[in-house]
KOLVOPA-55640 format. One record per residue (C-alpha): residue number from 1; residue in three letters; x, z, y. Coordinates in Angstrom, 3 decimals. Example, Ala and Ser with C-alpha at 12.3 -4.5 7.8 and 13.67 -1.06 7.14 Angstrom:
BEGIN
[atom 1; 'Ala'; [12.300; 7.800; -4.500]]
[atom 2; 'Ser'; [13.670; 7.140; -1.060]]
REM end
This chain:
BEGIN
[atom 1; 'Met'; [0.000; -0.001; 0.000]]
[atom 2; 'Lys'; [2.775; 0.904; 2.404]]
[atom 3; 'Gln'; [4.595; -2.372; 1.635]]
[atom 4; 'Asp'; [1.412; -4.345; 2.427]]
[atom 5; 'Arg'; [1.157; -2.755; 5.862]]
[atom 6; 'Ser'; [4.815; -3.448; 6.521]]
[atom 7; 'Asp'; [4.341; -7.105; 5.599]]
[atom 8; 'Ile'; [1.306; -7.380; 7.860]]
[atom 9; 'Trp'; [3.142; -5.866; 10.819]]
[atom 10; 'Gln'; [6.119; -8.125; 10.211]]
[atom 11; 'Ala'; [3.825; -11.180; 10.237]]
[atom 12; 'Val'; [2.153; -9.962; 13.444]]
[atom 13; 'Ser'; [5.579; -9.461; 15.009]]
[atom 14; 'Val'; [6.724; -12.979; 14.094]]
[atom 15; 'Ala'; [3.503; -14.519; 15.434]]
[atom 16; 'Ala'; [3.691; -12.537; 18.678]]
[atom 17; 'Thr'; [7.320; -13.524; 19.181]]
[atom 18; 'Ala'; [6.521; -17.193; 18.608]]
[atom 19; 'Gly'; [3.592; -17.034; 21.022]]
[atom 20; 'Met'; [5.596; -15.328; 23.746]]
[atom 21; 'Thr'; [8.427; -17.822; 23.285]]
[atom 22; 'Met'; [6.031; -20.717; 23.882]]
[atom 23; 'Val'; [4.364; -19.054; 26.876]]
[atom 24; 'Val'; [7.675; -18.207; 28.565]]
[atom 25; 'Cys'; [9.201; -21.644; 27.959]]
[atom 26; 'Ile'; [6.148; -23.518; 29.237]]
[atom 27; 'Ala'; [5.762; -21.195; 32.239]]
[atom 28; 'Leu'; [9.422; -21.623; 33.150]]
[atom 29; 'Gly'; [9.155; -25.402; 32.808]]
[atom 30; 'Leu'; [6.044; -25.489; 35.003]]
[atom 31; 'Phe'; [7.659; -23.236; 37.600]]
[atom 32; 'Leu'; [10.824; -25.319; 37.784]]
[atom 33; 'Gly'; [8.757; -28.509; 37.861]]
[atom 34; 'Ser'; [6.641; -27.252; 40.758]]
[atom 35; 'Arg'; [9.778; -26.230; 42.684]]
[atom 36; 'Ala'; [11.296; -29.658; 42.042]]
[atom 37; 'Asp'; [8.064; -31.327; 43.232]]
[atom 38; 'Ala'; [8.110; -29.272; 46.425]]
[atom 39; 'Trp'; [11.746; -30.202; 47.032]]
[atom 40; 'Leu'; [11.441; -33.893; 46.140]]
[atom 41; 'Gly'; [7.854; -34.481; 47.262]]
[atom 42; 'Ser'; [7.046; -36.127; 43.939]]
[atom 43; 'Ser'; [3.921; -34.174; 42.991]]
[atom 44; 'Pro'; [2.753; -33.963; 40.132]]
[atom 45; 'Trp'; [5.473; -35.753; 38.148]]
[atom 46; 'Cys'; [8.107; -33.023; 37.969]]
[atom 47; 'Leu'; [5.386; -30.498; 37.120]]
[atom 48; 'Leu'; [4.231; -32.635; 34.195]]
[atom 49; 'Ile'; [7.780; -33.260; 33.008]]
[atom 50; 'Gly'; [8.604; -29.559; 33.359]]
[atom 51; 'Gly'; [5.562; -28.542; 31.307]]
[atom 52; 'Leu'; [6.424; -31.067; 28.617]]
[atom 53; 'Trp'; [10.052; -29.969; 28.612]]
[atom 54; 'Gly'; [8.965; -26.321; 28.329]]
[atom 55; 'Gly'; [6.716; -27.101; 25.383]]
[atom 56; 'Ile'; [9.433; -29.031; 23.576]]
[atom 57; 'Thr'; [12.076; -26.361; 24.127]]
[atom 58; 'Gly'; [9.658; -23.622; 23.057]]
[atom 59; 'Leu'; [8.809; -25.474; 19.875]]
[atom 60; 'Trp'; [12.488; -26.149; 19.197]]
[atom 61; 'Ser'; [13.274; -22.458; 19.663]]
[atom 62; 'Ile'; [10.526; -21.446; 17.226]]
[atom 63; 'Ile'; [11.764; -23.966; 14.656]]
[atom 64; 'Lys'; [15.289; -22.588; 14.960]]
[atom 65; 'Gln'; [14.014; -19.017; 14.529]]
[atom 66; 'Ala'; [11.982; -20.023; 11.477]]
[atom 67; 'Ala'; [15.011; -21.707; 9.943]]
[atom 68; 'Gly'; [16.986; -18.492; 10.388]]
[atom 69; 'Arg'; [19.400; -19.839; 12.993]]
[atom 70; 'Arg'; [19.492; -18.019; 16.314]]
REM end
């Protein structure tokens, strides 16, 4: 019984870490994209590219964590 609870909490921890990784990467990409748009006057292109870049880097980070490489 105790092992089952430990496994559940470990799974919750992995899922929460993956979710926070995606949120932080996308938020950072959107922030940097909006700053670049303000500086270059190219709205909304840098914002879109930043969001896409954040999503890709977040997914890449999660894949690396799942593969055991950090």
